[in-house]
N, CA, C and O of each residue as an XYZ file, in Angstrom:
484
protein
N     -52.883     31.225     63.390
C     -51.399     31.475     63.739
C     -50.748     32.127     63.219
O     -50.817     32.576     62.075
N     -49.825     32.301     64.216
C     -48.440     33.070     63.328
C     -47.194     32.260     63.189
O     -46.829     31.421     64.013
N     -46.588     32.562     62.124
C     -45.287     32.207     61.886
C     -44.741     31.362     63.056
O     -44.622     30.138     63.122
N     -44.371     32.516     64.157
C     -43.572     32.319     65.256
C     -43.954     30.748     65.781
O     -43.268     29.742     65.602
N     -45.219     30.842     66.460
C     -46.014     29.643     66.453
C     -45.928     28.472     65.854
O     -45.645     27.523     66.585
N     -46.105     28.252     64.638
C     -45.726     27.022     63.487
C     -43.936     27.015     64.393
O     -43.750     26.196     65.294
N     -42.904     27.921     64.018
C     -42.087     27.564     64.120
C     -41.835     26.458     65.198
O     -41.308     25.351     65.084
N     -42.427     27.163     66.388
C     -41.999     26.465     67.435
C     -42.617     24.979     67.775
O     -42.152     24.207     68.612
N     -43.717     24.757     66.979
C     -44.355     23.773     67.035
C     -43.534     22.908     66.111
O     -43.591     21.747     66.515
N     -42.930     23.003     65.230
C     -41.696     22.553     64.770
C     -40.941     22.346     65.190
O     -40.545     21.242     64.817
N     -40.192     22.883     66.052
C     -39.048     22.920     66.408
C     -39.068     21.978     68.186
O     -38.124     21.592     68.875
N     -40.343     21.904     68.378
C     -40.944     21.120     69.082
C     -40.457     19.955     69.015
O     -39.629     19.431     69.760
N     -41.230     19.342     67.672
C     -41.583     18.023     67.138
C     -39.846     17.586     66.642
O     -39.476     16.415     66.736
N     -39.164     18.383     66.268
C     -37.648     18.168     65.963
C     -37.048     17.888     67.440
O     -36.531     16.787     67.629
N     -37.083     18.689     68.338
C     -36.486     18.092     69.642
C     -36.979     17.307     70.331
O     -36.419     17.255     71.427
N     -38.011     16.461     70.186
C     -38.707     15.466     70.739
C     -38.153     13.812     69.793
O     -37.909     12.705     70.275
N     -38.107     14.341     68.143
C     -37.724     13.543     67.885
C     -36.463     12.831     68.074
O     -36.099     11.688     68.352
N     -35.893     14.078     67.784
C     -34.242     13.894     68.268
C     -33.944     13.004     69.942
O     -33.350     11.962     70.222
N     -34.489     13.752     70.547
C     -34.297     12.869     71.892
C     -34.966     11.314     72.040
O     -34.760     10.460     72.902
N     -35.682     11.300     71.075
C     -36.063      9.735     70.964
C     -34.902      9.053     70.137
O     -34.181      8.285     70.774
N     -34.641      9.235     68.832
C     -33.498      8.934     68.436
C     -32.414      8.628     69.613
O     -32.089      7.477     69.904
N     -31.885      9.794     70.262
C     -30.840      9.303     71.190
C     -31.167      8.394     72.099
O     -30.391      7.465     72.325
N     -32.304      8.506     72.731
C     -32.675      7.738     73.574
C     -32.611      6.104     72.930
O     -32.013      5.315     73.661
N     -33.108      5.601     71.780
C     -32.850      4.186     71.482
C     -31.441      4.145     70.868
O     -30.946      3.019     70.830
N     -30.601      5.286     70.315
C     -29.200      5.053     70.287
C     -28.981      4.263     71.334
O     -28.774      3.063     71.158
N     -28.998      4.916     72.793
C     -28.221      4.449     73.698
C     -28.969      3.125     74.442
O     -28.439      2.716     75.475
N     -29.875      2.618     74.074
C     -30.738      1.676     74.831
C     -30.157      0.373     73.355
O     -30.302     -0.848     73.414
N     -29.682      0.968     72.477
C     -29.312      0.181     71.579
C     -27.730     -0.693     71.984
O     -27.318     -1.853     72.015
N     -27.323      0.405     72.195
C     -25.856     -0.069     72.935
C     -26.168     -0.930     73.578
O     -25.845     -1.957     72.982
N     -26.862     -1.265     74.952
C     -26.544     -1.981     75.750
C     -27.264     -2.928     75.625
O     -26.923     -3.924     76.263
N     -28.418     -3.019     74.853
C     -29.076     -4.815     73.889
C     -28.304     -5.517     73.228
O     -28.293     -6.748     73.245
N     -27.377     -4.598     72.398
C     -26.840     -5.302     70.634
C     -25.495     -6.224     71.202
O     -24.552     -5.786     71.862
N     -25.677     -7.413     70.808
C     -24.593     -8.200     71.011
C     -23.566     -8.001     70.934
O     -22.862     -8.186     71.927
N     -22.980     -7.514     69.675
C     -21.639     -7.774     69.348
C     -21.011     -6.087     68.960
O     -21.721     -5.320     68.309
N     -19.993     -5.782     69.321
C     -19.524     -4.523     68.451
C     -20.063     -4.165     67.203
O     -20.683     -3.111     67.344
N     -20.093     -4.462     66.354
C     -20.465     -4.094     65.283
C     -21.636     -3.302     65.149
O     -21.789     -2.170     64.692
N     -22.647     -4.337     65.767
C     -24.121     -3.804     65.953
C     -24.424     -2.793     66.963
O     -25.354     -1.988     66.918
N     -23.504     -2.923     67.920
C     -23.267     -1.415     68.901
C     -23.114     -0.209     68.088
O     -23.698      0.874     68.099
N     -22.098     -0.730     67.328
C     -21.409      1.001     66.506
C     -22.327      1.253     65.606
O     -22.708      2.424     65.610
N     -22.734      0.676     64.965
C     -24.022      0.885     63.627
C     -25.383      1.551     65.069
O     -26.076      2.536     64.812
N     -25.456      1.129     65.848
C     -26.184      1.585     66.583
C     -26.015      3.252     67.593
O     -26.689      3.992     68.308
N     -24.569      3.115     66.991
C     -24.222      4.880     68.368
C     -23.784      5.762     66.691
O     -23.967      6.926     66.334
N     -23.354      4.945     66.208
C     -23.425      5.794     64.641
C     -24.479      6.352     63.859
O     -24.260      7.473     63.399
N     -25.775      5.718     63.563
C     -26.765      6.280     62.645
C     -27.763      6.914     63.162
O     -28.064      7.994     62.655
N     -28.666      6.317     64.502
C     -29.749      7.408     64.905
C     -29.189      8.181     66.019
O     -29.904      8.995     66.603
N     -27.509      7.921     66.491
C     -27.248      9.344     67.074
C     -26.706     10.117     66.532
O     -26.363     11.095     67.197
N     -26.422     10.089     65.355
C     -26.216     11.559     64.299
C     -27.157     12.062     63.797
O     -27.208     13.268     63.554
N     -28.339     11.014     63.475
C     -29.378     12.027     63.342
C     -30.405     12.592     64.417
O     -31.081     13.620     64.379
N     -30.309     11.580     65.408
C     -31.091     12.679     66.453
C     -30.187     13.756     66.809
O     -30.813     14.656     67.369
N     -28.934     14.002     66.692
C     -28.532     15.237     67.169
C     -28.419     16.256     66.035
O     -27.933     17.370     66.230
N     -28.828     15.896     64.968
C     -29.124     16.872     63.770
C     -30.696     17.353     63.960
O     -31.174     18.476     63.800
N     -31.294     16.193     64.332
C     -32.871     16.852     64.613
C     -33.014     18.072     66.087
O     -33.863     18.934     66.314
N     -31.926     17.699     66.771
C     -31.755     18.597     67.990
C     -31.483     19.709     67.520
O     -32.122     20.706     67.858
N     -30.519     19.753     66.680
C     -29.492     21.243     66.369
C     -30.864     22.053     65.474
O     -30.941     23.269     65.643
N     -31.773     21.475     64.671
C     -32.267     21.921     63.899
C     -33.486     22.327     64.578
O     -33.985     23.436     64.384
N     -34.084     21.287     65.532
C     -34.873     22.379     66.594
C     -34.317     23.481     67.135
O     -34.924     24.550     67.196
N     -33.154     23.311     67.556
C     -32.469     24.919     68.346
C     -32.473     25.628     67.266
O     -32.629     26.795     67.626
N     -32.375     25.562     65.992
C     -32.286     26.443     65.135
C     -33.568     26.861     64.599
O     -33.770     27.477     63.553
N     -34.385     26.457     65.428
C     -35.694     27.097     64.836
C     -36.332     27.549     65.677
O     -37.296     28.276     65.440
N     -35.941     27.220     66.884
C     -35.853     28.237     68.235
C     -35.557     29.435     68.154
O     -36.345     30.379     68.209
N     -34.004     29.489     67.972
C     -33.131     30.597     68.247
C     -33.137     31.740     66.912
O     -32.988     32.961     66.956
N     -33.341     30.940     65.865
C     -33.649     32.036     64.932
C     -32.397     33.288     64.852
O     -32.783     34.272     64.221
N     -31.074     33.384     65.354
C     -30.512     34.434     65.109
C     -29.325     33.708     64.199
O     -29.307     32.524     63.862
N     -28.183     34.891     63.840
C     -27.625     34.011     62.473
C     -26.424     33.628     62.982
O     -25.682     33.120     62.142
N     -25.715     33.760     64.803
C     -24.672     33.262     65.107
C     -25.321     32.318     65.928
O     -24.461     31.488     66.222
N     -25.920     32.151     66.219
C     -26.431     31.060     66.820
C     -26.740     29.587     65.631
O     -26.394     28.427     65.857
N     -27.300     29.972     64.677
C     -27.617     28.906     63.308
C     -26.261     28.596     62.894
O     -25.836     27.456     62.704
N     -25.603     29.679     62.765
C     -23.703     28.912     61.924
C     -23.348     28.304     63.095
O     -22.928     27.162     62.907
N     -23.370     28.732     64.480
C     -22.827     27.599     65.232
C     -23.460     26.426     64.889
O     -23.014     25.581     64.114
N     -24.532     26.388     65.495
C     -25.207     25.064     65.431
C     -25.038     24.095     63.767
O     -25.011     22.870     63.647
N     -24.952     25.085     62.722
C     -24.193     24.507     61.472
C     -23.365     23.667     61.629
O     -23.546     22.494     61.304
N     -22.163     24.170     62.226
C     -20.847     24.151     62.322
C     -21.137     22.629     63.065
O     -20.900     21.523     62.579
N     -21.656     22.906     64.238
C     -21.567     21.186     65.181
C     -22.054     20.451     64.424
O     -21.525     19.345     64.315
N     -23.125     20.733     63.689
C     -23.673     19.243     62.574
C     -22.698     19.102     62.154
O     -21.937     18.265     62.640
N     -22.242     20.098     60.769
C     -21.171     19.418     59.901
C     -19.944     18.755     60.801
O     -19.560     17.763     60.181
N     -19.350     18.883     61.754
C     -18.314     18.356     62.281
C     -18.518     16.975     62.830
O     -17.690     16.064     62.836
N     -19.910     16.954     63.353
C     -20.786     15.733     63.953
C     -20.410     14.619     62.420
O     -19.997     13.462     62.335
N     -20.843     15.782     61.264
C     -21.418     14.015     60.292
C     -20.167     13.759     59.931
O     -19.970     12.695     59.344
N     -18.983     14.701     60.203
C     -17.613     14.166     59.064
C     -16.898     13.569     60.180
O     -15.825     13.081     59.827
N     -17.184     13.450     61.522
C     -16.366     12.772     62.664
C     -17.086     11.589     62.600
O     -16.536     10.600     62.114
N     -18.368     11.517     63.063
C     -19.005     10.114     63.315
C     -18.377      9.045     62.885
O     -17.852      8.212     63.624
N     -18.404      9.000     61.339
C     -18.081      7.437     60.355
C     -16.156      7.324     60.477
O     -15.476      6.298     60.466
N     -15.841      8.306     60.552
C     -14.366      8.291     60.881
C     -13.972      7.276     62.495
O     -13.203      6.318     62.574
N     -14.762      7.877     63.563
C     -14.904      7.223     64.612
C     -15.578      5.681     64.698
O     -15.148      4.766     65.399
N     -16.483      5.642     64.005
C     -16.960      4.430     64.156
C     -16.481      3.647     63.082
O     -17.170      2.631     62.981
N     -15.615      3.704     62.272
C     -14.508      2.775     61.140
C     -13.632      2.425     62.296
O     -13.626      1.243     62.642
N     -12.710      3.490     63.103
C     -11.740      3.228     63.845
C     -12.140      2.324     65.148
O     -11.300      1.905     65.944
N     -13.369      2.116     65.237
C     -13.845      1.360     66.484
C     -13.360      0.228     66.370
O     -12.496     -0.445     66.931
N     -14.541      0.063     64.987
C     -14.598     -1.255     64.446
C     -12.953     -1.894     63.882
O     -12.795     -3.107     64.021
N     -12.207     -1.374     63.491
C     -10.752     -1.339     63.157
C     -10.042     -1.964     64.141
O      -9.491     -3.048     63.948
N      -9.989     -1.069     65.723
C      -9.721     -1.272     66.499
C     -10.345     -2.712     67.596
O      -9.720     -3.113     68.578
N     -11.457     -3.195     67.197
C     -11.879     -4.056     68.104
C     -11.745     -5.600     67.241
O     -11.654     -6.744     67.687
N     -11.782     -5.029     65.679
C     -11.526     -6.739     64.921
C     -10.333     -8.005     65.590
O     -10.631     -9.164     65.880
N      -9.377     -7.556     65.673
C      -8.521     -8.317     66.180
C      -8.459     -8.933     67.719
O      -7.560     -9.630     68.190
N      -9.407     -8.576     68.224
C      -9.968     -8.827     69.879
C     -10.928     -9.642     70.305
O     -11.158     -9.914     71.484
N     -11.773    -10.231     68.906
C     -12.618    -11.440     69.101
C     -13.760    -10.371     69.406
O     -14.628    -10.886     70.110
N     -14.009     -9.126     69.112
C     -15.426     -8.603     70.012
C     -16.712     -8.576     68.762
O     -17.785     -8.017     68.986
N     -16.389     -9.307     67.363
C     -16.874     -9.216     66.584
C     -17.608    -10.580     66.398
O     -16.882    -11.574     66.436
N     -18.924    -10.766     66.205
C     -19.586    -12.417     65.279
C     -18.971    -12.526     64.146
O     -19.216    -11.826     63.164
N     -18.189    -13.349     64.200
C     -17.761    -13.669     62.235
C     -19.200    -14.350     62.014
O     -19.851    -14.060     61.010
N     -19.632    -15.159     62.861
C     -20.609    -15.502     62.154
C     -22.109    -14.633     61.653
O     -22.979    -15.013     60.869
N     -22.036    -13.666     62.243
C     -23.029    -13.027     61.293
C     -22.641    -11.920     60.387
O     -23.379    -10.959     60.168
N     -21.311    -12.098     59.797
C     -20.624    -11.563     58.629
C     -21.004    -11.928     57.491
O     -20.637    -13.086     57.296
N     -21.575    -11.497     56.617
C     -21.544    -11.939     54.875
C     -20.302    -11.798     54.243
O     -19.864    -12.572     53.391
N     -19.647    -10.632     54.743
C     -18.260    -11.259     53.747
C     -17.414    -10.790     54.850
O     -17.872     -9.961     55.636
N     -16.349    -11.195     54.967
C     -14.936    -10.937     55.992
C     -13.576    -10.823     55.330
O     -12.664    -11.614     55.088
N     -13.871     -9.076     55.063
C     -12.405     -8.631     54.167
C     -11.195     -8.539     55.027
O     -10.105     -8.406     54.469
N     -11.262     -8.592     56.264
C      -9.965     -8.751     57.082
C      -9.578     -9.959     57.606
O      -8.514    -10.229     58.164
N     -10.387    -10.563     57.414
C      -9.852    -12.387     57.680
C      -8.721    -12.442     57.166
O      -7.883    -12.559     58.060
N      -8.015    -12.403     55.597
C      -7.133    -12.692     54.996
C      -5.781    -12.048     56.005
O      -4.682    -12.597     56.090
N      -6.154    -10.851     56.668
C      -5.055    -10.230     57.071
C      -4.764    -10.344     58.697
O      -3.829     -9.723     59.202
N      -5.672    -11.218     59.501
C      -5.390    -11.343     60.580
C      -4.272    -11.771     61.476
O      -3.804    -11.327     62.524
N      -3.964    -12.959     60.570
C      -2.346    -12.877     61.393
C      -1.497    -12.189     61.177
O      -0.433    -12.448     61.738
N      -1.582    -10.759     60.089
C      -0.583     -9.854     60.318
C      -0.994     -8.850     61.373
O      -0.320     -7.996     61.947
N      -2.279     -9.173     61.481
C      -2.856     -8.138     62.848
C      -2.524     -8.898     64.192
O      -2.187     -8.099     65.066
N      -2.523     -9.651     64.428
C      -1.890    -10.745     65.364
C      -0.642    -10.341     65.632
O      -0.454     -9.540     66.548
N       0.168    -10.722     65.045
C       1.676    -10.610     64.838
C       2.127     -9.054     64.942
O       3.286     -8.809     65.280
N       1.038     -7.789     64.597
C       1.765     -6.441     64.963
C       1.261     -6.246     66.635
O       1.792     -5.573     67.518
N       0.041     -7.103     66.685
C      -0.159     -6.690     68.313
C       0.592     -7.351     69.020
O       0.637     -6.810     70.124
N       1.362     -8.449     68.974
C       2.443     -8.951     70.169
C       3.519     -7.917     69.681
O       3.854     -7.350     70.722
N       4.200     -7.401     68.697
C       5.337     -6.841     68.678
C       5.106     -5.332     69.287
O       6.056     -4.555     69.387
């Protein structure tokens, strides 16, 4: 077996694994009960699935420009996904989209009155 054939098989495994993780993230978005669970499902397996797909594409394409572009896409995804998930969680908190009975610690509970006052103003 040549090196190209081995790289193609590894690329196919990465593409299939990434697609399955992305599918699992999509199913979890529909099935999970509250905002925090959905946010976790959207951030964690979706990012890993995308990184596996990008790795599979990089192994298949193998040119400098393509690999550089794929690395930049992965870096920007890693930089923006946690911030977006955090902002979604903060925006949904005062709107009763979170099941507080599932939380171990609720650090925003002390600030809830201020959040409701800001929302009314």
